[in-house]
ZAFI-192409 format. One record per residue (C-alpha): residue in three letters; x negated, y negated, z negated; residue number from 1. Coordinates in steps of 0.05 Angstrom, whole numbers, plus 32768, in hexadecimal, padded with zeros to 4 digits. Layout:
<rec residu="Ala" east="X" north="Y" up="Z" num="NUM"/>
...
//
This chain:
<rec residu="Met" east="6BE4" north="6FAF" up="7042" num="1"/>
<rec residu="Leu" east="6BF7" north="6F92" up="7083" num="2"/>
<rec residu="Ser" east="6BCB" north="6F91" up="70C5" num="3"/>
<rec residu="Asn" east="6BAE" north="6F50" up="70DB" num="4"/>
<rec residu="Leu" east="6BC5" north="6F61" up="7123" num="5"/>
<rec residu="Asn" east="6BF7" north="6F2B" up="713F" num="6"/>
<rec residu="Glu" east="6C33" north="6F48" up="7168" num="7"/>
<rec residu="Ile" east="6C0F" north="6F3A" up="71A8" num="8"/>
<rec residu="Gln" east="6BD2" north="6F64" up="7194" num="9"/>
<rec residu="Arg" east="6BFF" north="6F9A" up="7179" num="10"/>
<rec residu="Leu" east="6C27" north="6F9D" up="71BB" num="11"/>
<rec residu="Gln" east="6BE5" north="6FA1" up="71E2" num="12"/>
<rec residu="Arg" east="6BD2" north="6FDE" up="71BB" num="13"/>
<rec residu="Leu" east="6C12" north="6FFA" up="71C6" num="14"/>
<rec residu="Glu" east="6C0E" north="6FFB" up="7211" num="15"/>
<rec residu="Leu" east="6C13" north="7041" up="7232" num="16"/>
<rec residu="Pro" east="6BCD" north="7060" up="722F" num="17"/>
<rec residu="Ala" east="6BA3" north="7060" up="7271" num="18"/>
<rec residu="Gly" east="6B5F" north="7077" up="7284" num="19"/>
<rec residu="Lys" east="6B37" north="70AB" up="725A" num="20"/>
<rec residu="Ile" east="6B50" north="70A9" up="720E" num="21"/>
<rec residu="Pro" east="6B1C" north="70A8" up="71D4" num="22"/>
<rec residu="Met" east="6B41" north="70D1" up="719C" num="23"/>
<rec residu="Val" east="6B3C" north="70F4" up="715C" num="24"/>
<rec residu="Leu" east="6B6B" north="712B" up="7149" num="25"/>
<rec residu="Asp" east="6B84" north="7133" up="7101" num="26"/>
<rec residu="Thr" east="6BAA" north="717A" up="70FB" num="27"/>
<rec residu="Asp" east="6BC2" north="71A8" up="70C0" num="28"/>
<rec residu="Thr" east="6BAE" north="71DF" up="70F3" num="29"/>
<rec residu="Tyr" east="6BC3" north="721D" up="70CC" num="30"/>
<rec residu="Asn" east="6C07" north="7201" up="70B8" num="31"/>
<rec residu="Glu" east="6C20" north="722D" up="70EA" num="32"/>
<rec residu="Ile" east="6C12" north="7235" up="7136" num="33"/>
<rec residu="Asp" east="6C1D" north="71F7" up="715F" num="34"/>
<rec residu="Asp" east="6BE2" north="71CF" up="7143" num="35"/>
<rec residu="Gln" east="6BB6" north="7205" up="7163" num="36"/>
<rec residu="Phe" east="6BD7" north="71F5" up="71AB" num="37"/>
<rec residu="Ala" east="6BCD" north="71B0" up="71A4" num="38"/>
<rec residu="Val" east="6B86" north="71AF" up="7196" num="39"/>
<rec residu="Val" east="6B78" north="71DE" up="71CB" num="40"/>
<rec residu="Tyr" east="6BA0" north="71B0" up="71F8" num="41"/>
<rec residu="Ala" east="6B7B" north="7172" up="71E5" num="42"/>
<rec residu="Leu" east="6B35" north="7198" up="71EC" num="43"/>
<rec residu="Leu" east="6B47" north="71B4" up="7230" num="44"/>
<rec residu="Ser" east="6B5D" north="716C" up="7248" num="45"/>
<rec residu="Pro" east="6B1A" north="714C" up="7251" num="46"/>
<rec residu="Glu" east="6B30" north="7124" up="728F" num="47"/>
<rec residu="Gln" east="6B61" north="70FD" up="7268" num="48"/>
<rec residu="Leu" east="6B49" north="7108" up="721E" num="49"/>
<rec residu="Ser" east="6B05" north="70FD" up="71F8" num="50"/>
<rec residu="Val" east="6B0D" north="7124" up="71B9" num="51"/>
<rec residu="Glu" east="6ADA" north="7101" up="718A" num="52"/>
<rec residu="Ala" east="6AEA" north="712A" up="714C" num="53"/>
<rec residu="Ile" east="6B1C" north="7157" up="7128" num="54"/>
<rec residu="Tyr" east="6B39" north="714F" up="70E3" num="55"/>
<rec residu="Ala" east="6B53" north="7182" up="70B7" num="56"/>
<rec residu="Ala" east="6B99" north="716B" up="7096" num="57"/>
<rec residu="Pro" east="6BB5" north="7187" up="7052" num="58"/>
<rec residu="Phe" east="6BF5" north="71AF" up="7055" num="59"/>
<rec residu="His" east="6C19" north="71D5" up="701E" num="60"/>
<rec residu="Asn" east="6C4B" north="7210" up="7034" num="61"/>
<rec residu="Glu" east="6C4F" north="725C" up="7030" num="62"/>
<rec residu="Arg" east="6C0D" north="725A" up="7055" num="63"/>
<rec residu="Ser" east="6BE5" north="7235" up="7020" num="64"/>
<rec residu="Gln" east="6BDB" north="7234" up="6FD8" num="65"/>
<rec residu="Ser" east="6BD8" north="71E7" up="6FD2" num="66"/>
<rec residu="Pro" east="6BC4" north="71AB" up="6FFF" num="67"/>
<rec residu="Ala" east="6B7C" north="71B7" up="6FF2" num="68"/>
<rec residu="Asp" east="6B85" north="71FE" up="7007" num="69"/>
<rec residu="Gly" east="6BA9" north="71EC" up="7044" num="70"/>
<rec residu="Met" east="6B79" north="71BC" up="7059" num="71"/>
<rec residu="Glu" east="6B40" north="71ED" up="7052" num="72"/>
<rec residu="Gln" east="6B6A" north="7221" up="707A" num="73"/>
<rec residu="Ser" east="6B76" north="71EF" up="70AE" num="74"/>
<rec residu="Tyr" east="6B29" north="71E0" up="70B1" num="75"/>
<rec residu="Ala" east="6B1B" north="7227" up="70B8" num="76"/>
<rec residu="Glu" east="6B4D" north="7230" up="70F3" num="77"/>
<rec residu="Ile" east="6B2E" north="71FA" up="7116" num="78"/>
<rec residu="Leu" east="6AEC" north="721B" up="7117" num="79"/>
<rec residu="Arg" east="6B0F" north="7259" up="7131" num="80"/>
<rec residu="Leu" east="6B2D" north="7235" up="716B" num="81"/>
<rec residu="Leu" east="6AEC" north="7213" up="7178" num="82"/>
<rec residu="Gln" east="6AC7" north="7254" up="7178" num="83"/>
<rec residu="Arg" east="6AF6" north="7272" up="71A8" num="84"/>
<rec residu="Leu" east="6AED" north="7238" up="71D8" num="85"/>
<rec residu="Gly" east="6AA4" north="7240" up="71D2" num="86"/>
<rec residu="Arg" east="6A9C" north="71FD" up="71B3" num="87"/>
<rec residu="Ser" east="6A6C" north="71E5" up="7179" num="88"/>
<rec residu="His" east="6A8E" north="71C7" up="7139" num="89"/>
<rec residu="Thr" east="6A51" north="71A4" up="711E" num="90"/>
<rec residu="Gly" east="6A5E" north="715E" up="710F" num="91"/>
<rec residu="Phe" east="6AA2" north="7164" up="7133" num="92"/>
<rec residu="Val" east="6AD0" north="717D" up="70FA" num="93"/>
<rec residu="His" east="6ADF" north="7161" up="70B9" num="94"/>
<rec residu="Arg" east="6B01" north="716E" up="707B" num="95"/>
<rec residu="Gly" east="6B3A" north="7143" up="7065" num="96"/>
<rec residu="Ala" east="6B5F" north="7137" up="7026" num="97"/>
<rec residu="Ser" east="6B6F" north="716A" up="6FF2" num="98"/>
<rec residu="Glu" east="6BA8" north="7147" up="6FD3" num="99"/>
<rec residu="Trp" east="6BE5" north="711A" up="6FE6" num="100"/>
<rec residu="Leu" east="6BDE" north="70CF" up="6FDC" num="101"/>
<rec residu="Arg" east="6BED" north="70C5" up="6F91" num="102"/>
<rec residu="Ala" east="6C01" north="7077" up="6FA2" num="103"/>
<rec residu="Pro" east="6C0A" north="704C" up="6FD8" num="104"/>
<rec residu="Asp" east="6BC9" north="702A" up="6FCD" num="105"/>
<rec residu="Gln" east="6B9E" north="7064" up="6FB8" num="106"/>
<rec residu="Pro" east="6B7C" north="7087" up="6FEE" num="107"/>
<rec residu="Val" east="6B63" north="70CD" up="6FF1" num="108"/>
<rec residu="Ser" east="6B18" north="70D0" up="7000" num="109"/>
<rec residu="Ser" east="6AFB" north="7106" up="702F" num="110"/>
<rec residu="Pro" east="6AC9" north="710E" up="7065" num="111"/>
<rec residu="Ala" east="6B02" north="7103" up="7097" num="112"/>
<rec residu="Val" east="6B13" north="70BF" up="707C" num="113"/>
<rec residu="Asp" east="6ACC" north="70AF" up="707E" num="114"/>
<rec residu="Asp" east="6AC3" north="70C5" up="70C5" num="115"/>
<rec residu="Leu" east="6B07" north="70A5" up="70E3" num="116"/>
<rec residu="Val" east="6AED" north="705F" up="70BF" num="117"/>
<rec residu="Glu" east="6AA6" north="7062" up="70DF" num="118"/>
<rec residu="Arg" east="6AC2" north="7075" up="7121" num="119"/>
<rec residu="Ala" east="6AFC" north="703D" up="7123" num="120"/>
<rec residu="Met" east="6ACA" north="700C" up="7111" num="121"/>
<rec residu="Gln" east="6A9A" north="701B" up="714D" num="122"/>
<rec residu="Glu" east="6A9C" north="6FEA" up="7185" num="123"/>
<rec residu="Arg" east="6AC1" north="7005" up="71C0" num="124"/>
<rec residu="Ala" east="6AE9" north="6FE9" up="71FC" num="125"/>
<rec residu="Gly" east="6B30" north="6FF7" up="71DE" num="126"/>
<rec residu="Pro" east="6B4E" north="701D" up="71A3" num="127"/>
<rec residu="Leu" east="6B3F" north="705F" up="7185" num="128"/>
<rec residu="Tyr" east="6B7C" north="708A" up="7187" num="129"/>
<rec residu="Val" east="6B84" north="70B1" up="714B" num="130"/>
<rec residu="Val" east="6BB6" north="70EE" up="7159" num="131"/>
<rec residu="Ala" east="6BD2" north="7107" up="7119" num="132"/>
<rec residu="Ile" east="6BFE" north="714B" up="711B" num="133"/>
<rec residu="Gly" east="6C04" north="7159" up="70D2" num="134"/>
<rec residu="Ala" east="6C10" north="7134" up="7092" num="135"/>
<rec residu="Ile" east="6BF4" north="70EF" up="709A" num="136"/>
<rec residu="Thr" east="6BC7" north="70EA" up="705A" num="137"/>
<rec residu="Asn" east="6B84" north="70E7" up="707B" num="138"/>
<rec residu="Ile" east="6B9C" north="70AF" up="70A9" num="139"/>
<rec residu="Ala" east="6BBD" north="7084" up="7073" num="140"/>
<rec residu="Ser" east="6B80" north="7090" up="7047" num="141"/>
<rec residu="Ala" east="6B54" north="7075" up="707C" num="142"/>
<rec residu="Leu" east="6B7F" north="7038" up="7085" num="143"/>
<rec residu="Leu" east="6B81" north="7027" up="703C" num="144"/>
<rec residu="Thr" east="6B36" north="7032" up="7035" num="145"/>
<rec residu="Arg" east="6B28" north="7001" up="706E" num="146"/>
<rec residu="Pro" east="6B67" north="6FDC" up="7080" num="147"/>
<rec residu="Glu" east="6B43" north="6FB8" up="70BB" num="148"/>
<rec residu="Ile" east="6B42" north="6FFF" up="70E6" num="149"/>
<rec residu="Ala" east="6B8B" north="6FEC" up="70F2" num="150"/>
<rec residu="Glu" east="6B74" north="6FB8" up="7121" num="151"/>
<rec residu="Arg" east="6B45" north="6FEC" up="7145" num="152"/>
<rec residu="Ile" east="6B75" north="702A" up="7150" num="153"/>
<rec residu="Val" east="6BB3" north="7047" up="716B" num="154"/>
<rec residu="Val" east="6BD3" north="707F" up="713F" num="155"/>
<rec residu="Val" east="6BFE" north="70B4" up="7165" num="156"/>
<rec residu="Trp" east="6C29" north="70DF" up="7133" num="157"/>
<rec residu="Leu" east="6C55" north="7113" up="7136" num="158"/>
<rec residu="Gly" east="6C82" north="7114" up="70F8" num="159"/>
<rec residu="Gly" east="6CC8" north="7108" up="70DD" num="160"/>
<rec residu="Asn" east="6D04" north="7101" up="710A" num="161"/>
<rec residu="Pro" east="6D1F" north="70C9" up="713E" num="162"/>
<rec residu="His" east="6D2B" north="7082" up="711F" num="163"/>
<rec residu="Gly" east="6D79" north="708F" up="712B" num="164"/>
<rec residu="Trp" east="6D7B" north="70CE" up="7108" num="165"/>
<rec residu="His" east="6DA1" north="70D5" up="70C4" num="166"/>
<rec residu="His" east="6D66" north="70EB" up="70A3" num="167"/>
<rec residu="Thr" east="6D19" north="70F8" up="70AC" num="168"/>
<rec residu="Arg" east="6D0A" north="7132" up="7083" num="169"/>
<rec residu="Glu" east="6CD3" north="7158" up="70AA" num="170"/>
<rec residu="Phe" east="6C9B" north="7181" up="7093" num="171"/>
<rec residu="Asn" east="6C5F" north="714C" up="70A7" num="172"/>
<rec residu="Leu" east="6C80" north="7111" up="7089" num="173"/>
<rec residu="Ser" east="6CA2" north="7133" up="704C" num="174"/>
<rec residu="Gln" east="6C5E" north="7154" up="7037" num="175"/>
<rec residu="Asp" east="6C3F" north="7108" up="702E" num="176"/>
<rec residu="Leu" east="6C75" north="70D3" up="702C" num="177"/>
<rec residu="Leu" east="6C4A" north="70A1" up="700B" num="178"/>
<rec residu="Ala" east="6C1A" north="70A8" up="7043" num="179"/>
<rec residu="Ala" east="6C4F" north="70A4" up="707C" num="180"/>
<rec residu="Gln" east="6C6A" north="7067" up="7057" num="181"/>
<rec residu="Val" east="6C23" north="7045" up="705C" num="182"/>
<rec residu="Val" east="6C1E" north="7052" up="70A4" num="183"/>
<rec residu="Phe" east="6C65" north="7038" up="70B8" num="184"/>
<rec residu="Asp" east="6C5C" north="6FFC" up="708E" num="185"/>
<rec residu="Cys" east="6C12" north="6FE4" up="7096" num="186"/>
<rec residu="Gly" east="6C19" north="6FCC" up="70DD" num="187"/>
<rec residu="Val" east="6BE5" north="6FF7" up="70FF" num="188"/>
<rec residu="Pro" east="6BFB" north="7004" up="7147" num="189"/>
<rec residu="Leu" east="6C24" north="7046" up="7144" num="190"/>
<rec residu="Val" east="6C45" north="7072" up="7176" num="191"/>
<rec residu="His" east="6C76" north="70A2" up="7153" num="192"/>
<rec residu="Val" east="6C88" north="70E7" up="7170" num="193"/>
<rec residu="Pro" east="6CC7" north="70FE" up="714E" num="194"/>
<rec residu="Cys" east="6CD5" north="7148" up="7146" num="195"/>
<rec residu="Ile" east="6D21" north="714F" up="714C" num="196"/>
<rec residu="Asn" east="6D39" north="7147" up="7192" num="197"/>
<rec residu="Val" east="6CF4" north="7134" up="71AF" num="198"/>
<rec residu="Ala" east="6CB7" north="7161" up="719E" num="199"/>
<rec residu="Glu" east="6CEA" north="7197" up="718B" num="200"/>
<rec residu="His" east="6CF4" north="71A0" up="71D7" num="201"/>
<rec residu="Leu" east="6CAE" north="71B8" up="71E0" num="202"/>
<rec residu="Arg" east="6CC1" north="7204" up="71DC" num="203"/>
<rec residu="Thr" east="6CA4" north="7244" up="71FA" num="204"/>
<rec residu="Thr" east="6CAE" north="728D" up="71F5" num="205"/>
<rec residu="Gln" east="6C85" north="72CA" up="71E7" num="206"/>
<rec residu="Ala" east="6C95" north="72DD" up="7231" num="207"/>
<rec residu="Glu" east="6C79" north="7299" up="724E" num="208"/>
<rec residu="Leu" east="6C39" north="729F" up="7227" num="209"/>
<rec residu="Glu" east="6C31" north="72E8" up="723C" num="210"/>
<rec residu="Arg" east="6C33" north="72CF" up="7284" num="211"/>
<rec residu="Phe" east="6C09" north="728D" up="727F" num="212"/>
<rec residu="Val" east="6BE0" north="728F" up="723F" num="213"/>
<rec residu="Gln" east="6BCA" north="72D7" up="722D" num="214"/>
<rec residu="Ser" east="6B8B" north="72F1" up="724E" num="215"/>
<rec residu="Arg" east="6B74" north="72A5" up="7258" num="216"/>
<rec residu="Gly" east="6B34" north="72B3" up="7238" num="217"/>
<rec residu="Pro" east="6B29" north="72BB" up="71EC" num="218"/>
<rec residu="Ile" east="6B53" north="727C" up="71DC" num="219"/>
<rec residu="Gly" east="6B90" north="7292" up="7205" num="220"/>
<rec residu="Asp" east="6B92" north="72D4" up="71E2" num="221"/>
<rec residu="Tyr" east="6B8A" north="72B7" up="71A0" num="222"/>
<rec residu="Leu" east="6BC3" north="7284" up="71AB" num="223"/>
<rec residu="Tyr" east="6BEE" north="72BF" up="71C6" num="224"/>
<rec residu="Glu" east="6BE1" north="72E6" up="718B" num="225"/>
<rec residu="Ile" east="6BF3" north="72B5" up="7159" num="226"/>
<rec residu="Tyr" east="6C30" north="72A1" up="7179" num="227"/>
<rec residu="Ser" east="6C45" north="72ED" up="7181" num="228"/>
<rec residu="Ala" east="6C37" north="72F7" up="7139" num="229"/>
<rec residu="Tyr" east="6C5B" north="72B9" up="7122" num="230"/>
<rec residu="Tyr" east="6CA4" north="72DE" up="712B" num="231"/>
<rec residu="Asp" east="6CB1" north="7326" up="7121" num="232"/>
<rec residu="Asp" east="6CE7" north="7325" up="7157" num="233"/>
<rec residu="His" east="6CE0" north="72F8" up="7197" num="234"/>
<rec residu="Tyr" east="6D1A" north="7314" up="71BA" num="235"/>
<rec residu="Ala" east="6D41" north="72D7" up="71D5" num="236"/>
<rec residu="Arg" east="6D16" north="72AA" up="71AA" num="237"/>
<rec residu="Ser" east="6CEF" north="726D" up="71BC" num="238"/>
<rec residu="Lys" east="6CC2" north="7247" up="718E" num="239"/>
<rec residu="Glu" east="6CB5" north="71FB" up="718B" num="240"/>
<rec residu="Leu" east="6C67" north="71E8" up="7191" num="241"/>
<rec residu="Trp" east="6C78" north="71A1" up="7176" num="242"/>
<rec residu="Asp" east="6C30" north="7189" up="7173" num="243"/>
<rec residu="Leu" east="6C22" north="7187" up="71BC" num="244"/>
<rec residu="Gly" east="6C4C" north="714B" up="71C1" num="245"/>
<rec residu="Pro" east="6C1D" north="7116" up="71AB" num="246"/>
<rec residu="Ile" east="6BE4" north="7134" up="71D3" num="247"/>
<rec residu="Ala" east="6C14" north="7137" up="7212" num="248"/>
<rec residu="Trp" east="6C25" north="70EB" up="7207" num="249"/>
<rec residu="Leu" east="6BDD" north="70DC" up="720F" num="250"/>
<rec residu="Val" east="6BD1" north="7109" up="7246" num="251"/>
<rec residu="Asn" east="6C03" north="70EF" up="7271" num="252"/>
<rec residu="Pro" east="6C37" north="70BA" up="7253" num="253"/>
<rec residu="Ala" east="6C67" north="70C7" up="728B" num="254"/>
<rec residu="Trp" east="6C78" north="7102" up="726D" num="255"/>
<rec residu="Ala" east="6C95" north="70DE" up="7230" num="256"/>
<rec residu="Asp" east="6CC8" north="70AB" up="7231" num="257"/>
<rec residu="Ser" east="6CBB" north="7078" up="71F6" num="258"/>
<rec residu="Val" east="6CD3" north="7032" up="71E1" num="259"/>
<rec residu="Leu" east="6CB5" north="6FFC" up="71B8" num="260"/>
<rec residu="Thr" east="6CE2" north="6FF1" up="7179" num="261"/>
<rec residu="Pro" east="6CDC" north="6FD1" up="7135" num="262"/>
<rec residu="Ser" east="6CB9" north="6FFE" up="7102" num="263"/>
<rec residu="Pro" east="6CED" north="701A" up="70D5" num="264"/>
<rec residu="Ile" east="6CE8" north="701C" up="708E" num="265"/>
<rec residu="Leu" east="6CE3" north="7065" up="706F" num="266"/>
<rec residu="Thr" east="6D05" north="706D" up="7031" num="267"/>
<rec residu="Glu" east="6CFA" north="7092" up="6FF3" num="268"/>
<rec residu="Arg" east="6D35" north="70C1" up="7008" num="269"/>
<rec residu="Gln" east="6D12" north="70D2" up="7046" num="270"/>
<rec residu="Thr" east="6D42" north="70A7" up="7072" num="271"/>
<rec residu="Trp" east="6D34" north="706A" up="70A4" num="272"/>
<rec residu="Ser" east="6D4C" north="7027" up="7093" num="273"/>
<rec residu="Asn" east="6D46" north="6FF2" up="70CD" num="274"/>
<rec residu="Asp" east="6D2E" north="6FAD" up="70CA" num="275"/>
<rec residu="Pro" east="6D2C" north="6F88" up="710F" num="276"/>
<rec residu="His" east="6CF5" north="6F58" up="70F3" num="277"/>
<rec residu="Arg" east="6CC3" north="6F8D" up="70E7" num="278"/>
<rec residu="His" east="6C85" north="6F9A" up="7111" num="279"/>
<rec residu="Leu" east="6C8C" north="6FBA" up="7151" num="280"/>
<rec residu="Met" east="6C77" north="7007" up="715F" num="281"/>
<rec residu="Arg" east="6C85" north="703B" up="7196" num="282"/>
<rec residu="Glu" east="6CB2" north="7072" up="718A" num="283"/>
<rec residu="Val" east="6CB4" north="70AD" up="71BF" num="284"/>
<rec residu="Arg" east="6CF9" north="70C0" up="71D2" num="285"/>
<rec residu="Thr" east="6CF2" north="70FE" up="71FF" num="286"/>
<rec residu="Leu" east="6CBA" north="712E" up="7218" num="287"/>
<rec residu="Arg" east="6CBC" north="7153" up="7257" num="288"/>
<rec residu="Arg" east="6CB1" north="7199" up="7244" num="289"/>
<rec residu="Asp" east="6CA6" north="71BC" up="7287" num="290"/>
<rec residu="Ala" east="6C6C" north="718A" up="729F" num="291"/>
<rec residu="Ile" east="6C4C" north="718C" up="7259" num="292"/>
<rec residu="Phe" east="6C47" north="71DA" up="7257" num="293"/>
<rec residu="Ala" east="6C35" north="71E0" up="72A2" num="294"/>
<rec residu="Asp" east="6BFB" north="71AF" up="7293" num="295"/>
<rec residu="Leu" east="6BE6" north="71DC" up="7255" num="296"/>
<rec residu="Phe" east="6BEA" north="7220" up="727C" num="297"/>
<rec residu="Arg" east="6BC0" north="7204" up="72B8" num="298"/>
<rec residu="Lys" east="6B8F" north="71E9" up="728C" num="299"/>
<rec residu="Leu" east="6B89" north="722D" up="726A" num="300"/>
<rec residu="Glu" east="6B7F" north="724B" up="72AF" num="301"/>
<rec residu="Arg" east="6B47" north="721D" up="72C8" num="302"/>
<rec residu="Ala" east="6B20" north="7224" up="7282" num="303"/>
<rec residu="Asn" east="6B1F" north="7272" up="728B" num="304"/>
<rec residu="Gly" east="6B1D" north="7279" up="72D6" num="305"/>
<rec residu="Ala" east="6B60" north="729B" up="72DB" num="306"/>
//
């Protein structure tokens, strides 16, 4: 499967976003604690972002019994966040895949896939931005189900490592390697936010969150609570909130240095193989940590009258 976009059209889609951005958010929300911050950041940025739907993505680690259980726990966590924000979930949150891709041409059906396909095919002035901050199963399944949506969306994904890194073994990518290969190979306009040395710099501490997040309404207290509970000992310790990266790139692309580059080949060994003749994509190289956290903290203050 290869998108029918020509390189000029793809480059137009990969221009830095401007204006109010229509987007959907695909998240393995209960996997750890950074997704929760990203969901809240997106929903508290209505001047820059129009969040049309949220999709629960699967995950499987010590916090879940299976990909299906991870997806269900993510779905429940999204509802908890919306409840603390005083927002309705009706028609807004959709369950995603209950398993990984079994083959590169076999999508996993789900309500999230159906909703994404329907939204992508709607007439709109520009592309729909599809922000993924977990395993990219739902997005790959939608592209396999209706390949022509690749001409109508831009995928912004946090996963894997920089293209010059010696491996790309990372949780989001490794969970569903086949899905990641589909997305890198199919020609959909793709903005890649790597983890090591990029999103890794989006670190905060318990002391900082106590000062700027705790007591910012029910949602601020919840974010502080789950951060505090994540480690037993916070002494001289910081924690990455990786998933803020894709949201921040949409809110203000000036906070992220990025380049256009040929899409790398993702190998079975979870390494990158480079071919200069491949279609172009955008890779984020740096993120401005202080500006991003300052924006998040100010939005929490404004939302709760602090």
